N, C-alpha and C positions, 0 to 999 in steps of 0.2 A: 667081914660084913661091911658092905658099902656104907660110907658115911651118908647120913641123912642131910640133904641140902636144905638149909633153912632159907625160905623166901619171905621177904617182907610183904605182908598183905597190903593191897592198894587201898588208898583212902577213898571215901565216898566222893570227894572233890575230884580226884583223878578219874574215877569211873564216870562222873557226870560230864567231864570236859568234852569228849567227842559228841555227846548228845547235844550239848549247848551249841557247839560249833555247827552241827548239822541244822539245828533250828535257826540259827542266825543266817546260814546260807540260804535256807528256804525263804526266810523273811525278806532277804535282799532280792531274791528272784521275784517274789510277789510284788515288791515295790517297783522293780524294773518293768514287770509286766503291766502294772497299773499305769506307769508313766507312758509306756508305748501305746496302750489303749487310749489314754487321754489325748496324747498327741495325734493319734489317728482320727479320733472324734473331732478334734479342733480342725485338723486338715480337711476332713470331709465337710465340715460346716462351712469352712471358707470356700471350698470348691462349689458347693451347692449355692451359696450366697452369690458368688460371682456369676455362676451359670444363670441364676434367676434374674440377676440385674442386667445381664447382657444378652445371652442367647434367647431366653424365654420372655424377655421384655418386649412387648409389642408396641412399636412406634407407628404414628400416623403417617402413611405415605404422602407424598406431595405431587401435585400436578401443576405444571408451569408451561408458559409459552416461551419459545426460544427466538432465534433470529427471524426477522421479518424481511421478506424481499417483495417489493411492489412490482406489479405488472402493468396496471392501468390506474391512473389517478386523474379523474375528471371532476372538476369543481366549477361552480359559478356563484358569483355574488349577486347576480341579478334576481329580481323578484319572480318567483320565490327562490332563495338561495338553495343550492343543492350540492350533493357530492355522490360520486359513484366510484368506489375503489375495489380493486382486486389485488390480493397478495398471497404469498405462500409463507407459512410459519411452521415452526417445529413444535410439536407437543412432547413434553417429557413427563413421564410418570416415574418418580423416583421412589424406590423401595429400599429402606435401610435395614429391614428385618432379616433374620436368619431363616427365612422361608418365603415362598412365593406369595405375591399379592394378586389375587384373581378379582377382577372388577367387571361390573356390568357396563354396557354402553350408556352414554349420556350425551347431552348437547352442550356445546360451548356457545354462549350467547354474547354477542357484541351489542353494546348499548351506547346511545348518545343522550346524555341528560335523562337517563332512566328509560328511554324508549328503545326497544329492540330494532337494530338496523341490519342485523345479519347473524348467521349462526352456522355451525357445522357440527358433525357428529363424531364423537370418539367411540369407535367400535369396541365391543366386548373384547377383553384381552387379559394378558398376564404380565406382570413385571416380576422377573425372577429373583432368586436369592441375592440380596444386597446388590441390586443392579438397577439401571434406569432404562425403561422402555421408551424408545424414541420413534417418532414417525412424522412425516410432513403432510400438511393439508393445504388446500387452496380455499381461500375465503373471499366472498364478495359481500361488501357492505354498501348500503346506499341510504339516502335520506327520504325515500318514498313515504315512509310511515310517520315522518316527523310533522307535528303541527306547525302552522305558520307563526306561532308565538315564540318559538325558540330563538335563542341568540345566535343562531348558526351564521347569519350574515356577517356579523361583526367578527366572529372567530375566523371565518374563511377570509375575510378582508385582512386579518392580521397574518395570514399565511400559515395557520396551524389548524389542526383538528385533534380533539381529545376524545378518545373512545375508552369505554370500560368493557371488560370481559369477565364472565363468571361461569364457573362449572363446578359440579359436585359429583365425584365418583363414589359409588357405593360398592363395596366388595368385602372380601375376607382374606386375612393373613393366615396361612397354614404353617404351623410349626411342628416339627418332628413327625410329619405325616399323619398326626392324630388330632392335634389341637387346632381349632379354627376360631378366630376372633374377628368379629365384624369391625371394619374400619372405613371411614369415609374421608376421602381426600378432596379438599375444597380449594378453589382458586378464585382470587379476585385480582385482576390486573388493570392498571391504568396505562394507557398508551398515548403518547403525544407525538403526532406526526407533523413533520415539517413538509409542507406541500411543494415548495419550490425545488427541494432537493430529493423529494420522495424517500425520505429517511425517517426512521423513528428516533426522535430526540431522547425520549425516555420511556423505558418499559419497566414498571415497578409491579411486582406480583407479591401477594401475601397468601 
């Protein structure tokens, strides 16, 4: 008769060990998954924030005058003092947005001591994605509309002429082909002209 093999019964602690190990493994996996999800959420939040502060942020475009080249400069200090100038200048519409800026046509007005002495028209157009729209125009300004009470005579006698120019572009910035936001680009420039050399001594635009 075969001998009966005696086997020592396994304790409850030994039987529970594999189950505890399995539970611990699952717990660690859940912790790792939670960490990955949290990291992904943080990363997505950072990406969305950067996107909102850069790409989706709409900045006001700028319109400015560029280089001025004179063609005719006629002035007189005799009574009544007068001037008649023609020149070419470059207009720049700068758009720093991540989408095109479409604007309506408008007038650029030149003034002497608040009185309009000349103007030209900026036609309807578009400044592309993060680019500057440039075009040249010819302008004529004269003193025909000035009252005789201005200090024009003394200024011309000093060999200089100071003009101011103003323009306001109204348009919309288009982002992601769906979002449109109205933006107005405004220009105020001061131009000091040296009559003897037919050059612009200073051109400051805001």
